[in-house]
C-alpha positions as CSV (number, residue, x, y, z in Angstrom):
1,M,-0.1,-0.1,0.2
2,L,2.8,2.4,0.7
3,A,4.1,1.9,-3.0
4,R,0.9,2.7,-4.3
5,V,0.5,5.8,-2.6
6,S,4.3,6.8,-3.2
7,S,3.6,6.3,-6.9
8,Y,0.6,8.6,-6.9
9,D,2.8,11.3,-4.8
10,W,5.3,10.9,-7.6
11,L,2.8,11.1,-10.6
12,V,1.2,14.4,-9.1
13,S,4.4,15.9,-8.1
14,L,5.9,15.4,-11.7
15,A,2.8,16.5,-13.4
16,A,2.3,19.3,-11.2
17,Q,5.9,20.6,-12.0
18,P,5.4,21.9,-15.6
19,L,2.4,23.8,-14.2
20,G,4.4,25.5,-11.6
21,V,7.0,26.2,-14.0
22,I,4.0,28.3,-16.1
23,L,2.5,29.9,-13.1
24,A,5.6,31.1,-11.1
25,P,6.7,33.9,-13.3
26,I,3.2,34.9,-13.8
27,A,2.6,35.1,-10.2
28,L,6.1,36.9,-9.8
29,H,5.5,39.6,-12.2
30,A,1.9,39.8,-10.9
31,W,2.5,40.1,-6.8
32,G,6.1,40.1,-6.6
33,A,8.3,37.7,-5.1
34,R,6.9,37.8,-1.4
35,L,3.2,37.1,-1.5
36,P,3.5,33.4,-3.7
37,L,6.4,32.4,-1.5
38,A,4.6,33.1,1.7
39,L,1.2,31.5,0.0
40,T,3.3,28.6,-1.0
41,A,4.9,28.2,2.8
42,V,1.3,28.3,4.4
43,L,0.3,25.8,2.1
44,V,3.0,23.3,2.8
45,A,2.7,23.7,6.5
46,T,-1.1,23.3,6.1
47,V,-0.2,20.0,4.2
48,C,2.3,19.0,6.6
49,V,0.1,19.5,9.6
50,A,-3.0,17.7,7.8
51,A,-0.9,14.6,7.5
52,A,0.4,14.7,10.8
53,L,-3.0,15.1,12.2
54,A,-4.7,12.0,10.1
55,P,-5.4,8.9,12.6
56,G,-3.3,6.5,10.3
57,V,-0.5,8.4,10.6
58,R,-0.3,9.4,14.4
59,N,-1.0,5.7,15.1
60,L,1.6,4.0,12.7
61,R,3.8,1.6,14.8
62,L,6.3,-0.3,13.3
63,E,6.5,-3.9,14.7
64,Q,9.6,-5.9,15.4
65,P,9.4,-9.4,14.0
66,A,9.7,-11.8,16.9
67,D,13.0,-13.5,15.7
68,T,15.0,-10.4,15.0
69,P,17.2,-9.4,17.9
70,V,16.6,-5.6,19.0
71,D,19.7,-4.9,18.5
72,G,20.1,-6.6,15.0
73,P,23.3,-8.0,13.9
74,R,26.6,-6.3,15.1
75,S,28.4,-6.4,11.7
76,L,27.4,-7.1,8.0
77,R,29.6,-10.3,8.3
78,E,27.1,-11.8,10.9
79,A,24.4,-11.0,8.5
80,A,25.6,-12.5,5.6
81,P,25.1,-16.2,5.2
82,D,28.2,-18.2,5.0
83,K,28.9,-19.4,1.7
84,A,30.5,-22.7,2.7
85,T,28.0,-23.7,5.1
86,G,24.7,-21.9,4.3
87,T,24.3,-20.4,7.5
88,A,24.6,-16.7,8.9
């Protein structure tokens, strides 16, 4: 599900990019730099706060698999299987 959301995020971001390139100079000439940048900052902050307030995001917890040690492997050598024996 995360991959699907990520792919939609990239699709919308990449599709909206040309629109921003077209509208940015128009907004700059109409209002100057301060107002469009301030509105954009407010929009980004609003989206971030809205995402943080969503129950699915606030309640997200990563579960540790039962057979994985809390510390994880001490080195990559311990994590990689031994080629000769096929064990870690």
